[in-house]
C-alpha positions as CSV (number, residue, x, y, z in Angstrom):
1,M,38.9,-26.7,60.1
2,A,36.9,-27.5,56.8
3,D,36.4,-23.3,57.0
4,V,40.4,-23.2,55.6
5,T,40.2,-26.1,53.4
6,I,37.2,-24.5,51.7
7,T,38.8,-21.3,51.6
8,K,42.1,-22.3,50.0
9,A,40.3,-24.3,47.3
10,A,38.1,-21.1,46.4
11,V,40.8,-18.8,46.2
12,G,43.3,-21.2,44.7
13,V,40.8,-20.8,41.5
14,F,41.8,-17.6,41.0
15,N,45.4,-18.2,41.5
16,C,47.0,-18.5,38.4
17,Q,50.9,-18.5,37.5
18,Q,53.2,-17.4,35.0
19,T,55.2,-19.9,33.3
20,K,59.1,-19.8,33.4
21,P,60.5,-18.5,31.2
22,K,57.5,-16.7,30.5
23,S,55.4,-17.5,27.5
24,G,52.4,-15.1,27.9
25,R,50.4,-18.2,29.5
26,S,49.3,-18.6,32.9
27,Y,48.7,-21.9,34.5
28,M,46.3,-22.7,37.7
29,A,48.6,-23.3,40.7
30,D,46.8,-26.0,42.4
31,Q,46.4,-27.6,38.6
32,P,49.4,-27.2,36.9
33,L,48.1,-28.8,33.7
34,E,45.0,-26.5,33.4
35,E,45.5,-22.8,31.7
36,C,44.2,-20.0,33.2
37,W,41.4,-17.5,30.9
38,V,40.7,-20.0,28.4
39,D,36.8,-20.4,27.5
40,G,35.5,-24.0,28.4
41,G,38.4,-24.7,30.5
42,L,38.7,-25.6,34.5
43,Q,39.3,-22.8,35.9
44,A,36.5,-20.9,33.5
45,R,33.5,-23.9,34.9
46,L,35.2,-23.0,38.5
47,L,34.9,-19.3,38.5
48,V,31.4,-18.8,39.3
49,P,31.1,-21.8,42.2
50,A,34.5,-20.2,43.9
51,A,33.1,-16.8,43.4
52,C,29.9,-17.7,45.2
53,V,31.7,-19.6,47.8
54,L,34.0,-16.8,48.6
55,A,30.9,-14.5,48.7
56,F,28.5,-16.4,50.9
57,Y,31.1,-18.9,53.0
58,C,34.4,-16.6,53.3
59,I,32.8,-13.1,53.7
60,G,29.4,-13.8,54.2
61,F,29.5,-16.1,57.3
62,P,31.7,-13.7,59.1
63,V,29.5,-10.5,58.1
64,L,26.4,-12.7,59.6
65,I,28.0,-13.7,62.8
66,L,28.7,-9.5,63.1
67,V,25.6,-8.7,62.1
68,I,23.8,-11.4,64.9
69,Y,26.5,-10.2,67.1
70,C,25.4,-6.6,66.8
71,W,22.0,-7.3,66.9
72,N,21.9,-9.3,70.1
73,S,24.7,-7.9,72.0
74,K,22.6,-7.7,75.2
75,K,21.2,-11.1,75.2
76,I,24.9,-12.3,74.9
77,A,25.8,-10.5,77.8
78,A,22.7,-11.8,79.6
79,D,23.8,-15.2,78.9
80,Q,27.6,-14.7,79.5
81,M,26.8,-13.4,83.1
82,L,24.3,-16.7,83.8
83,R,27.2,-18.9,82.5
84,A,29.7,-16.7,84.9
85,R,27.5,-18.1,87.7
86,G,27.3,-21.3,86.5
87,T,23.4,-21.3,85.3
88,G,21.4,-20.7,82.4
89,N,21.7,-24.5,81.1
90,S,17.8,-25.1,80.9
91,R,15.1,-23.2,79.7
92,A,13.7,-22.4,83.0
93,T,17.1,-20.5,84.0
94,N,17.9,-19.1,81.1
95,P,15.6,-16.7,78.9
96,N,18.2,-16.7,75.9
97,Y,18.4,-20.4,76.1
98,L,17.7,-21.1,72.4
99,F,19.9,-18.3,71.1
100,R,22.9,-20.1,73.3
101,K,22.0,-23.4,71.8
102,S,22.1,-21.9,68.4
103,V,24.9,-19.6,68.2
104,G,26.5,-20.0,72.0
105,K,29.8,-22.2,70.5
106,L,30.7,-19.0,68.7
107,Y,31.1,-16.9,71.8
108,L,30.8,-19.0,75.2
109,M,34.9,-20.0,75.2
110,F,35.7,-15.9,75.5
111,K,35.4,-13.4,78.2
112,P,32.1,-11.6,78.0
113,Q,33.5,-8.1,77.4
114,Y,35.5,-10.4,74.2
115,Y,32.5,-12.1,72.8
116,Y,33.3,-10.7,69.3
117,W,36.8,-12.1,69.3
118,I,35.6,-15.2,66.5
119,Q,35.7,-11.9,63.8
120,P,39.4,-11.4,64.5
121,V,40.3,-15.2,64.4
122,L,38.2,-15.6,61.5
123,A,40.0,-12.6,59.7
124,R,43.3,-14.1,60.6
125,K,42.8,-17.1,59.0
126,F,41.1,-15.6,55.8
127,L,44.5,-13.4,55.1
128,L,47.2,-16.1,55.8
129,I,45.1,-18.2,53.3
130,G,45.0,-15.3,51.1
131,I,48.9,-14.7,51.6
132,S,49.9,-18.1,51.0
133,A,47.9,-18.9,47.8
134,F,48.9,-15.2,46.1
135,L,52.5,-15.1,47.2
136,R,53.1,-18.7,46.2
137,D,55.7,-17.2,44.0
138,N,57.3,-15.4,46.5
139,P,58.0,-17.6,49.9
140,S,60.2,-15.0,51.6
141,M,57.9,-12.2,51.1
142,Q,54.9,-15.1,52.1
143,M,57.0,-16.1,55.3
144,A,57.4,-12.4,56.5
145,I,54.1,-11.3,56.0
146,S,52.7,-14.1,57.7
147,L,54.9,-13.7,60.6
148,V,53.7,-10.2,60.9
149,I,50.1,-11.5,61.0
150,I,50.9,-13.9,63.2
151,F,52.6,-11.9,65.9
152,L,50.0,-8.8,65.4
153,S,47.7,-11.3,66.4
154,F,49.8,-13.0,69.3
155,E,50.8,-10.0,70.7
156,Y,47.3,-8.6,71.0
157,D,45.7,-11.8,72.0
158,S,48.5,-11.7,75.2
159,F,47.5,-8.2,75.7
160,E,43.8,-8.4,76.1
161,R,43.9,-12.0,77.4
162,Q,40.6,-12.7,76.3
163,D,41.1,-16.6,76.3
164,S,38.9,-19.0,77.8
165,L,41.7,-19.9,81.0
166,I,41.5,-16.1,81.8
167,F,37.5,-16.4,81.5
168,D,37.6,-20.0,83.7
169,V,39.9,-18.4,86.4
170,S,37.1,-15.2,86.5
171,V,34.3,-17.7,86.4
172,T,35.6,-19.1,89.6
173,L,36.2,-15.7,91.7
174,V,32.2,-14.9,90.7
175,N,31.3,-18.5,92.0
176,A,33.5,-17.9,95.1
177,V,31.9,-14.7,96.3
178,P,28.9,-15.5,98.6
179,S,25.8,-13.4,97.1
180,C,23.8,-11.4,99.8
């Protein structure tokens, strides 16, 4: 859950709010005593690090995972099939054992055809964090958009049934079928 905290902190640097009544000045939502867009202020000092965290961690990490998945989709499929048979837990039984050890936790909880499902999960988290940060002044809109995102992702998730419980049932069925 560190990704949620880090992303929220990085997005919070860019979240400035007007005073009520409006005075022409804006203040950081996370640090209400710090004025935004002031040279030498806290926000000015945090802009570059926050932009780097957003670029490399919040956006770069999911893109890196996508690239790894695209380049190694055959390795992932072979590894998932070995796991479905209950093998591949050593270098002797799995030619992709090192790959499984390095990035396997990102796809092993999903069925083989949905190995990429961590991407929508990360996107959903990023959207919910952005909505909570930038719609802080309008809680009704924040709740409505958040509920739409959660509902749509729940519906798609339920429709596709890519979760690990379904995969565990298919692993059991594969193991129950006698081999020729």
